[in-house]
N, C-alpha and C positions, 0 to 999 in steps of 0.2 A: 788670491789667485786660485787657490784650491776650491773656494766657493764658486768662482766663475766657471771653473772647469766642470764642477759637479752640476751646475745649472745647465751648462751646454749639453752635458750627457743626458740629463733628464729631458731636455727639450727635444733632442734627437730621438730618444726612446719614445716620447709621446707622439712625434710625427710618424715614426715607423709603425707604431701601433694603430694610429689613425689610418695610415695607408693600407695596412693589412685589413682593417675593418671595412674600408671603402671597397677594396678589391673583392671581398666576400659578398658584399651587397650587390656589386655589379654582376657577379657570377650568378646571383639568384634571379636577375631580371631576364625576361624573355623578349627577344627582338620582335618588333612589329613593324608593319608598313609605316613609312614616314620617319622612322628613327634614323639618326645620322651616326654612321660608324666610322671610326678612325682605324685604318688597317695599316700595320707596319710589318714589313718582311725584313728580318734581320739580314744585314750585309747586302741588301738589294734596295737601295734608296729610291730607285726609279719606279719601284712597285708600290711605294707608299701612296695611299689614297684616302680621301674622305668621301664617302659615298652614302647617299640616302637610299633607304630601302623603298622600292617602288610598291605600287598597290598589289602587285602579284606576289610580294614577299621576297623578291629577288634583288640581288645586286649584280653589277657587272664589273669585272676586274680585268686588267691586262693579261693577255695570254690565255686565260682560262674561261673568259666570257661570263655568262649568267650562272649564278649560284643561288639556290633556295636557302634563305637563312631565317625565314619567319618561324617563330616558335623555338628557335635555338637560344641557348644562353651564350655568353661571350666565349667561354672555353670551347664549347661545341662548334661555334662558328669558326674559331681559329683552327680547330682540328679539321673541319671540312675543307677550308681553304687550303691548308697544308696538304691534305690528301689529293686535292685536285692538281696542285702544282707538281706533286710527286708522281701521280698516275699519268699525267701528261708529259712526264719526263722534261719538264721545264726547269725544275730545280732538283738537285740531288738530295739536299738536306734542308728542306724549307723550315724556317722558324718564324711562325706568324703570331702576332699579337693583335687582338681586337679590343677596342674600348667603345663604349656607348657615350656619345657626346651630346646628343639631343634625343628627346623622347616624345612619342606621340601621346602616351598616357601621362598627362601633365598635371593631374590634380593632386594637391597636397592639402590636407585638412589641418587647420590650427584651431583647436577647440578649448573652451574653458575660460580662464580669466585673462583674456586679451581684449583690447578695445573693439576690434572688428573680427570676431570669430567667424569662420567659414572655410570655404575651399578656395585655393589659389592655383593658378596655372603657372607652371615653370617649364621652359623649354630645355633646361639642363639642370644638373644638380646645383643647389644653392645652400649656403651655410645656414645654420640654425638661426644665427643673429639676423640674417637677411629675411628669413621667413617670419620671425617675430616682428620685425619692422613692417613687413607687408600687412601684418594683422594689427598694426597700430600700437604695438608694444603692450606691456603689462598693464592691467588695471591696478588700482590702489590696493586691492585685496588679494593680489596674486602671490602664490608661493613660487619661489624661484627654483625649487626642486621639481623639474618637469619630466615627463615621460615621452619618449619617441617610440612609436610602434611602427615597425618596418612593414612594407607592403606584403612581403612573403610570410609574415607572421612568425618567422623563425626566431626572432629576437626582439626584445624590447630594452631600450637603454634609458637609464635614469641619468639626467644631466642637471648640474647646478649652474645656473647663469648668475654670475657675480657682477656687481657694479665695478669691481676693481679690475683695472687693465691687466694686472699681473696674472689674473686668473682667467683671462679671456680665452686662452688656448683650449681649455676643457670644453667650452661651449661652441668651439669652432668646428662642429661636426657637420658633415654633409647630409642634406636632406634630399631624398630621391622621390620621383613621382610615385604616388600611391601610399607614401608614408603619412602618418598621423602624429601630430604634436598635441599633447594634452597638458594644459597648464592648470593645476589644481588651485583651490582657494587656500590662502595662507591660514595658518593657525591664529587663534585669538586668545589673548590673555585678558582676564577680567579683573578690574580693580574696583572694589566696592567699599562702602562704608563712608567714613569721615574724610573724604578727599575732595579736591576742588571740582573734579568732573568725573564722577563715578560712571563706569561703563566698560564695554569691551574694546580692546585695542589690538589692531592687526599687527602681527609680527613681521614688520616690513624690513627691518635691518638684516637682510639676508637670512630671514627666518630665525633670527636670534633676538632674545630680549632678556634683560636681567631685572631683578627686583627694583633697583633704583631707576632704571629706564622706564619701567611700567609706572612707578609712582610719579615720575616726571611727566609722562604723557597724560596722567590724570591731574596735572597741574599741582601736584604736591599734596601733602596732608594739611588739614585745617588746624587752626590753633587749638580746637577742642578735641583733637584726635588723641587717642591713647597709643602712642608709638611703641610702648613697651609690650603691647599685647597684639601685635600684628600677626595674622595667621595665614598660612598657605594651605590651600585645599587642592588636592590632586586626585582625579579619578583613575584608579588603577584596576582594570579588569572588573569594573562594577563596584569596587570598594573605594570609599573615600578615605584617603590618607591625609592626615593633618599634622602640620608642624609649626612651631613658633618661629617667627622671623625676627632676629635681633636688629631691627631697623636702625636704631641709633648707632650700634656698633658698626654696621655696614656703612653708614654715612660717614663715620669717623675713619674708615679704612682699617678698623681693628680686625674685621673678619671679611672674607671674600664676598663679593656681590654674586649671589647664586643665579645661575641660568634658569629661566622658566621654560615650561613646556606648553604646547598648545592645549587650551582649555583649562589651564591653571586658574585658580581664583585667589587673589590677594584680598584679604579683608582687613581693613583698618577700622577698629571699633571707635565709637565715640567714648569720651571719658566719663561714661556713666555706667554703673554696674549692670543694668539690664541689657545694655548692648554688648558688653564684654562677654557675657555668657550666651550670646546668641548661638544657637545650634548650627552645626555644619549643614544639616539638611535645609534649613531656612536660607542660609547663605547661598547654597548651590541653586536653590529655587529662584533667588533674586537674580543670579547670573543669567538664567534662561530668558529673562525679560529685559535685560540691560540693553541700553543703546550701544551701537557699534560705531567706533570712530576709526576711520582709515587714515586720517591725516596725522602728521607729526605734531 
């Protein structure tokens, strides 16, 4: 029961944070001809209207007539409408809210590792998942940690798009006209030496891969492999770090299966002395010309 209550609290908090973020984004948008506005006057339901901005940049409302809203943001438009109701002595304490429901500036860019990168027209805000679907979804080599650049350049959000339904809420952010979605290329782990299919393997499992997963993707070690001399090479700020990997102990579950990082190189030597002493420089050079496999 306690866990359910905690989950509910976290869900409400996430939704509130999302609503606050969406409100800030709307405040940054400027109203243009063709936009559809939803106008609510608190305690005055008869004054609620959905109105489209005409070519002159004006809207027409009950009692107060035409109002110039072109170039205003949502709070500024609400303030101007309130002022007109107050100055005309139609309302004593007008409380007006304005929201943008459709936009004329309708282009959203989805770039990088999607099937159909390009620009897409949207008449109203769409979810990130919807926009990715419009772009044909991820390619086989896409990283699921993507970036959203907002139209006003005031903020950039990094979002992780998971395959798991439980994590879908994080990716359910709204995309607005003028936004740009950038999907980077996933990291690659190289498995070289005496394995069934040496090469580079895309980190597709939500950008995570362990030693055993990498070996499995390379179809395992060969019978002639020296499993007691497996090495992990990692480039850290231009310096090659090297460590022994106790593959047999990992396979038995005696030690944890370590996580790999992008551009790591696992080298499984042949069971011959000259290969066991192969230098790290030569191994890294081999990785640069390795075939890349995107399939599982």
